[in-house]
N, C-alpha and C positions, 0 to 999 in steps of 0.2 A: 399499210403494215403497222400494227400496234407495237410500240416499244415501251417497256416499263421504264419509268423515270430513272430507276436505279441503274439501268443499262444504257440510258440515252447519252450520258456524258462520255463513257469510253467509246461508244459507237461514233459519236461526232468527232472525238479526238482521232480515232483511227481513220475516219474518212478524210479529215483535214490533212493528216500525215500522208495518206495515200495520194491525195490530189496534189500535194506540194512536192512530193519526192520526185526526183528525176527518173524517168522511165527509159529503158534502153531503146534507142532508135526513135525518140520522140522529144520534140521541143514544142512549147506552146507559142503559137503565133498570135499574140495579143491576149487580152484578159476577157473571159466570158462575162457577160452581164449577169448579175444576180438579181433576184426579186422574190416575191412571194405570190403564189397562185391563190385562186379564190378560196381554196380550202385551208390556207395558212401554211402551205408546204413551201420550204425553201427551194428555189430553182437556181441551178448554175449551168455549166456546159456539158455535152454528151458525145456519143460516138467514140469514146476513149478506146473501146475494144478494137476499133479498126486500126488505130495507131499502135496499140499494144501488140498487134499481130505481126509487126515488122520483124523480119528474120533476125535472129541473134547474130552478133559479130558484124553488124553493119557499121561502116566508118562514120565518123562524125560529119564529114561533108555529105555523105549519102543521106545521113539522118536529116541534115538541114534541108536537103533537096526534097525529102519526103515529109517536110513539115505539114501538119494538118491542123485545121481549125476545129476546136471542140464544138460539138453541138450542145444539146441540153440534157443535163442529168437531173432527174426528178428524185429528190430525196424527201420522203414523207415520214414524219415521226409524230406519233400521237401520245402526249403525256397522259398520265393517269387522270388528271383533272378533266380531260375531255370526255371521259365516261360520265354518263348521266347529265352532262352539261347540254343545255338546249342549243342547237345550231340553227341555221336558217330554216324557217318553217315552210312546209309545203302548203299550208293553209293560211288564210288571212290575206292573201294576195294571189295573183296569178303567176308570180315568180317567187323563188325562194327569198324570204324576207326575214330579217331579224325580228324576234318577238317584240322587242322594244318599239318597233315601228308599226306594230299591228294594234289598233285600238279595240281589242277584244281579248278575252281570256283564251290563251293557247296552252295546250298541254302536249308535250312530246315524250313518248315512251320509246327510248332508243334501244338498239340491239344489245348493248351491255346490260341494261336492266332486264330485258327479256331473258338473256342467258343466265344471269344471276338468279332469277326467280324460277327458272325451268319452265317459263311460259311458252307453250307451243301453239296455243289457240288464240284467236282474236279476243274471245271472251276473257281469257286469263290476262291478256295484255291490258284490256280495258278496266280491270279491277284497280288499276293504278290511277284512274280518273274518278274522283269522288262524285262528280256530277252525273255519272252513268250508273244505271241499274239494269239488270238483265230481266228480260221478259219474253213474251211471245206474241205473235200476231193473233188476233181474235180467231178462235177456232182451230188454231194450228200451232204445232211445235216443230217447225221446219226451219233450219238455218239460224243465223245470228239475228236475234231480235232484241233491241236495246231501247232504253229510255234515256234521253239526254235533256237535262234541265226540265224534267217533268213531262216531256212530250216524246211520242214514239219517233225513233230515228231509223226504222227498218229500211226505208228507201234512201237514207242519207249516208250510206257507206260508199266510199270511193276507193278506187285503185288507180294510183298515179294520176289523180285529177279527173278521172272518168267515173261516172256513176256505176257502181258494182251492184246492180239491182237484183241479182239472182238470190234466191233463198237457199243458201248452202252454208255449211260449217267451214269457216275460214281458218287456215293454218298460217303460222308465222314463218315457215321455213324459208320463204323467199323475201322476207321483209327486212329492210334496214331500220325502219321505225314506224310507229303509228302516231299520227298527228291529229289532234282533236281541236277544233275551233268551236267555241261555245257561243250560242246566240244565233238568231235568224240571219241567214247569209244568202238569200236568193240572188242578190246582186252578183255574187261570185259563182254560184252553183245552180241557179235556176230554181225550179219548183221544189218545195219541201224545205228542209233545214229549219223547222220551227225552233228546235232546241239547239241546233248546231249540226256539224258534219264531222265524220271520221274519215281520214284519208290514210290508206295503206301505201307506204312508200317502198317500192321494190329496190332490191340490190341491183347495182349496175356494174358493167365490166370496167376494169381498171388496167392501166398499162404496167402491170407487174404480175409475175406468176405466183400464185399461191393457191392453197386448197386446205380443206379440213374435212374430216369425217367424224361423226359422233354416233355413239351407241348408248342407249339408255335402257336400264333394267330397273323395274320398280315392283313394289308390293302389289298384291292382287293381280298378278300377271299383266304387268305393263311393259311393253317392249316397243322400242322406236329406234330407227336408224335414219341418219340424214347426212348429206354431203353438200359441200360448196366448193366448186372448182372454177378458178379464173385463169385464163391463158391469153397473153397477148398474141396477136396474129401478125402484127407489123408494128412500126413505130407510131401508128395512129389508129389502130383497130385492135379489138379484143373480144373474146368470147367468154361468157360466164354461164354456168349451169348449176342450179340448185335442185336437189331431189330429196324426198323423204318417203318413208313407209312406216306404218305403225299398226300394232295390234294391242289396243288398250282395253283393259277391264277396270272395274271400279269397285269401291266399297258397296255400291248399290248392287243388289242382286240382279243378275241377268245382263246388266249393262255392258256393252262392248262397242268399240270403234275399230274398224279395219279400213284404214285410209292410206292413200299414196298419191304422190304428185311429182311433177317435174316442171321446171321453169327455166328454159334456155333464153339467153339474151345475147345479141350481137350488136356491137357499137362500132361505127366507122367514123373517121375524122376527128378522133379525140385530140384535143389541143389545136385544132384548126378552126377556120372560120365557119365551116359547115360540118355538122354532125348528123348522123343517121343512126337511130336506134330501133332495132327490130326485136320484139319480145313475145313470149307466149307463156301462158300458165295452163297446165293440164292437170286436173285433179280428179280423183275418183274416191268417193266416200261410200262405205257400206256400214251404216251405224244403226244401233238399236235406239228407237225413239223412247223418250222418257217424259211421260205426262204427270209424274209426281203423285202427290197424295190428294185425295178429295177432302173437302172441308166437312167438319162436324161442329154444329153449334157456333158457326162463325169463325172457326180457326182450323188450320190443318189438322187432320185426324191425329190423335196422340197414339200413334202406332210406331213400330220399328221403322226407322228411316231407311232401312235396307229394302223394305217391301217394294215389290214391283207389281203393278196392275196392268197386265197386258198378256200377250201370247209370246212364247219363246221364239217363234219364227216371224215375228214382226221385223220390219226393216225399213230403213230410209236409204235408198240408193241414189247417188247423185253423180253426175258427170259434168265437169266444168271445163270449158275451153275459152280462154281470153287471149286475143291476138292483137298486138299493138304495133304501130309504127310512128316514130316521132322524128321530124326533121327540124333542125335549127340552123339558121344562117345569120351570121353577124356581118351586116353590111360595113359597119365600123363599130368602134367601141360603144357608141351611143344608140345604135339602131339594130334591133334583132327581130327577125321573123321566125315564128314557130308554127309548124303545121303538125297536127296530131290526128291519128285515125285509130279507132279501136272497134273491134268486133267481139262480141261476147255471146256465148250460147250456154245455157244451163238446162239440164234435164234432171228431173226428180221423179223417182218411182217410189211412192210411199204407201206402205200398208201398215197402218199404225192403229193400235188398239189402246183405248184410254178409259180410265174410270169415268162413269157417267152418273147415273142416279144411285143413291143409296136405297136399299130395300130392307124394310123391317120384316120380322117373321110372318106377320099376317098379310104381307104384300103391300102395306102402306109405303108410299114413297114420299119422304120429306121434301119440302120445297128447297130445291138446290139454289134458287135465286135469292133465298133468304139465309144461305149458309148452312142448309140441312139441319134445322132445329129438331132435336129428338131428346127424349128422356131415357131412352134405352141404353144399356151398357154397350160398349163397342163390340163385345163378343157376340151380340145378337144381330149385328148389322152385316149385310152383304153388299157387294158392289156390282152393279150391272155394267158390263163392258160395252163399249160402243166403238164404232170404226170412224177413222179420219183418213180415208184413202183417197189418193189422187195421183194422177200422172201429169206433170207440169213440164211444158216446154217454154222457155223464156229466152229471148234473144234481143240484142240491140246492136245498132251500128251508128257510131257517132263520129263527127269530125269537128275539131276545134282549130281555129286559126287565130293567132295573136300577133300583134305588132307592138313591140316594147320600145319606147323611145325616151331617151333622157336628154333634156335641153333646159335652157334657162330663158326666162323672160324678165329682163331687168335684173333684179337681185333675188328672184325667186327661181329655185331649181325644181324641175318637174321630173317625175317618173310616170309616164303616161302609158297605159295599157289599153289598147282597143282591140276588140275581137268579135268573133262570131261563133255560134254553135249550131250545128245542124245534125239532127239525128232521128232515128226511128226505133221504137220499141215494139216488140211483138210478144204476146202472152197467150198461151193456150192452157187450160186447166180442165182435165177430164176427171170428174168426181165419181166415186163409187160408194155404194152403201152395202154393208154386210148385215144380213139378218141371221138370227139364231145364235148370236154370241152368248156365252155363258155368264153366270154370276159367280163371283168368288168371295171368299171370306174377307172382311175388312181387316181383321187382326192377323190372320194367317192365310194369305192368298196362295192357292196352288199354282204351280208353274207347269204349263203344258203347251204344245203347239196347237194350231187352229184345228178344232174338231171337223170331222169329215162332213157333217151335215150343215155347216155354215155356208150360206149362199151369198155370192157377191153380185150385185146388180149395178150396171152403169147408171150414173146419174147425170147431172147437168154438165154440159160441155160449154165452158165460157171461152170465147175467142175475142181477144182485144188487141188493139194496136194504137199507137200514138205517134204523132209527128211533132217534133220540137224545132222551132226556129228562133234564134235569139241574137241580138246585137248588144254589146255592152262596152262601156268605157269607164276607166277608173284612173284618177290622178292623185298622186301623192306629191304635194307641193311643200317644199322646205323654204321657210322664211327665215333666212339667216341660220345660225347654229342651234337655235333653241326651240323653234316652233315648226310644226308640220300640220298640214291639213289634208285629210284623206276624204275624197268625195267620188262617188260612182253611181251610175245608172245602168240598168239593164232592162231591155224590152223583150218579153217572151211572147211567143205565139204557141200555145199548146192545143193540139187538135187530137182528141181521142174518141174512139168508138168501141162499143162492146156489144157482142151478140151472145145470148144464152139460148140453149135448146129447150130447157124445161123451167128454169128459174125465172122469176119476174124481176125487172122488166125484160121482155124478150130481146130488146135492143136499147142501146143508149148512145147518145152522142154529146160531146161537150167541146166547145170551142172557147178558149180562154185567151184574152190579151191582158198582160199585166206588166206594170213598170215597177221594178224593185229599186229601192234607194238605199244608199249607204253614206254616212257622214261621220267624220271623227276629227277631233282636235287633239294634238299631242304636244305637250310641253316637256322639253328635255333640258333642264338647267345645266347638266353636265353629262359626261359619258356614262355615268353610273346610275342615272335616274331618268325615269320616263313616266309622265302622268297623262291620263287621257280621259276624254268623254266621247261617247259614240252613240249613234242611232242607226238602226237597221231594220229592214222589213223582209218579209217572206210571204209566200202564198202556197196554199194546199188545195189543188183541184180535187173534186170528189173522185175522179177517175185517175188520180195520181199513181196509185199502185196497180191500175188496170183491172181492178175489181170494184164492185159497187154494191151497196146495200139499197134495197128498193126504196125509192123516194128521194135519194140524194143526187141522182144523175143530172137533174135540171138546175141544181143550185149553183150560183157563182162560187168561186173558190173562197175558202177561209183565208183570212188575212191576219198576219202576226207582225208585231213590232217590238223592238227591244231598245232599252236604254241601259247604258253601262258606264260607270265611272270607276277608274282604277289607277293603280300604279305598279311599276315594275322596277326592280332594283338589281344591279349587278355589282357584287361586292368582291373584294380580294382579287382584283385584276381579272374579273369575270369568272372566278372560280366558283362562286355561289350566286344563284339567282333566286330572287323572291318576287312574288306577285300577290296583289290583293285587289278585290273589286267588289262593288255592290251592283246589282242588276235587277231589272224587271222585264219579264217577257209576258206579253198579253196577246191572246187570241181573241180578236175583237168581235168576230162574228162566227162563233163555233156552231157547227151543226148540232141541232138538238131535236129530239123526236117529240112531236106533239100528239101523234096517234099512230097506230100500226101502219107502217108504210108511208108515213107523212112526216117530213122533216122541214125545219125552218132554220135560217141562219140568224138565230136570236139568242145564241149562247155567248158566254164570256168566261174565259179561263185565264187566271193571272198567277204567275209564279214570280215571287220576289226572293232574293237571297243574297248571300255573301259568299265569297270564295277566297281561299288562301292557298298559296303554293310555295314550295321550296324545292330546289334541285341543285346539285353540285357537290362541292367539297367543303367540309368544315375544316379539315386539315389535309395535308398531302395524301394521307392514306385512309381518310375517313370520308366516305361518300354518303349522301342522303338524298332521298326522293320522297316527297310527301305532299298531301293536300287535304283541305277541309272545305266542305260546302254545307251551308245551312239554307234550308228552303222554307218559305212561307207560301204555300201553294193552296189555291182555292178555286173551286168552280163557282164563280161569282154569280152567274146566271145560267139557268137551264130549265127546260120545260118538261123534263123526263123524270123529275123527282130527285135529281142529284144535286140541286142547287145547295150551296153551302158545304159540300163535301170536299174531300181532298182528292186530287187526281190520282189515278191508279199508279202504283209502283213508285211513289214519290216520298221518300223518307224526310223527316224534319232535318236530320243530320246524317252526314256520311263523311268518313275520313279514311285516309290511307297513309302509311308511313313505312318506308323501307330504308335500311341503312346497311352498309358493309364497311368493314375495317380490314385494311391490308397492312399488317405490321412490317412486312418485307415483301420482296418480289415473289416469294413462293406461296405464301398463305393468304387466304381470304376467309373472313368470318362475317356472317350477316344474318339479318332477319327483319321481320316487321309484322305489322298488324293491318287488317282491313276491317273497318267498322261500317255497318249499315244499320240505320235506325229502323224502327217499326214502320210498316207500310201496309197499304190495302191492295188486294188483288185486283179490284175493279173500281170503277167510279161510283158504284152503288155503296161502297164502304161496308158491305155486309160480311166480308171475310178479311180479317186482319192477320198479319204475320209479324211476330216479334223481331226485334233487332238482334244483332249478333256481332261478335268480334272473332275473327279468325287469325291465328298466329302461324307464321311460316318461318323457316330458317334455312340457312345454307352454310356449307363449309367446302372450300375448294383448295386444291393444291396445284399450282401452276408451274410448269416446266417448259423449256424452250420448244420442245417438240410435242408435248401433250399436256392436257389438263384433266384432272379428276375432280368431279363435283358431286356432293351429296345435297339433295334438296329434301326438306321435310315440310309437307303441307299439313295444315290443321294439326299443329303440335298437340293441342289439348283434346283432340278428337271431339270438337264441339259439334253438337247437333244444330244445324241451321238450315235455312231455306235460301237457295241461291237464286232461282228464277221463279217468276209468278206468271200464271196463265189466266187471263180474265174470263175465258169461256166456261160454261157449265158450272156456274156459281163461283168459280175462282179456285184453281188448283195451285199447289205450291210444290216446287221441285227441290228435294233435299240436296244440299251441297255434299261434296266429297268428304269422306272421313279421313282419319289419319293415314297419310300415304308417304312412303319413302321412295326416293329414286336416286340411282347412281348413274352419272353420265361420264363417259370417257370420250375425250375429243383429241384426235391426232391432227397436227398441223404439218403442212408440207411447204 
């Protein structure tokens, strides 16, 4: 229950009076013990309702005979300063851990920030992390594809600690926060994580009844509804369900999203030694794909950013089902066993049309791999459309078991986590090719459905699977009050195979054994300061995504290592948190093409940089969230002609700042800016995209039973490019234009 600071004092006073006042027919048999739970909530005695139900008119002797001992009353109050404030992180360790005890950069985007910004997609949430840029997988614009610290993180998105490997568009309706750990982290998460990982943290049931329903109406026909209902079932179990539906259009012509989802969760044993959590996420997406603008002379075509190059009956339909079970048993306060199981299934039916070659009036086709150089005016150019069609079935079943033990050896206090991970991934991708697709004008493309004479032909069917077996151990050792050492090892066995019906190679198999390492030293001179130095590794098998390019399947995995030195500071009794770090991530044996179909592990990619962050309260009513990242990124060695270039989608500078001011309990005013510097669409550096700054704002009116909020995106109607696609010479997807949204939320 969130309580505004202005109302917290009278609430506590009323509570104290109520607890201390004599109740008819009730006396207190002793004093209930008081304490603070893990979330900082005060705890005292409960079951007062049983005693309060004694019949009126009962004599004093009868009342004494009916004396009852109070149980536990849970009173939870969250002050204003807790909003935007980082809590225990879900990444950086296998258990919730304070950011100051994690020797890497951690960014948490909490629910309060998401609501203030009107952020309903994972992509919108990640704009708050300046180390992240939006992109797309090679050849495809399906689902959330992002770059983190200069490296692709498409397979490094997690949901409650499990790899969420499906290619789908993720919504935030069921999320409490989005936690980002920057830097290689295979010791914690297994294969991948070259630039870091993103963990989506789901909402969980609570032992109090509450609910909310929201309706959003926006410009350009944007409509959305969502609900969050929590209901206790007993004194130790509860049920929570979140749901949403939306029909969103955009300032971009033809673009639309028709999505919906539901996420029920049951939790048993709350507050006891053994808890069981059962959860599900069911989501359906029916979205219009957007492949953006083609390049001309090495830059995105200088045409209207609303232009759409595709067919009006294109679609990306997706069905997502994620089912989880988590059991935790506390043997005593220092030993906990956690067992988790998750099954995920994703289905994508994509019929997507995209701009491909440019065509001059005489039929000449400029070299798209060189950025489509031409001397003709844009009015003379046409765009040949091409298909990117496939039906994908993607599934995984994983089990994680962890034993968490806290103990001392001499004067050293240990938090030891030992565990295992066993899982299987399955991936089927049936490709299709359409012939007879039309050409459209570059400057003024016509919009129409697929012509009747277009023929679709089945292409390659790729069927892949992978088995993962891993053992890991991580120890955080505290030497006195000021020093901590973090050290961990993980041994992975990754066994993958792939079969193609028409593409080469016809089959592929890869068996990888890899030991990931992690080490960090933390110095904490007092409660408000933490300084660290860390080292970590990760590995990327060529069959990691269960797809393969000809010639890479027989290669050992790429290896990555990271060094980071930084500091974290908590000021004003933890009201404001700051962090700063310098880092270097190196892919020491990057795959590089030496001839068509022939690759070697002879490349080297290095990303150096600095990162700054701020989150919390400058004053009681003034909140802030911001960050800055500078990159010095280079392809140090490559045999494909890209040596010396900047890695794709990696700007020199990126920054974000968001702030809100609450002059009283009713009103909230806020806004901020998101800056992304110039970057290249692909490693060839032939297509470049300029930097931009986008300004957003919000105004909200809060009442006990409802809230009204106005969000304004892209206040200045800035023309900018949001996501980059490396294929077909490098496309650039325009960002949304000026957009206004009004959200009404009712609280129960």
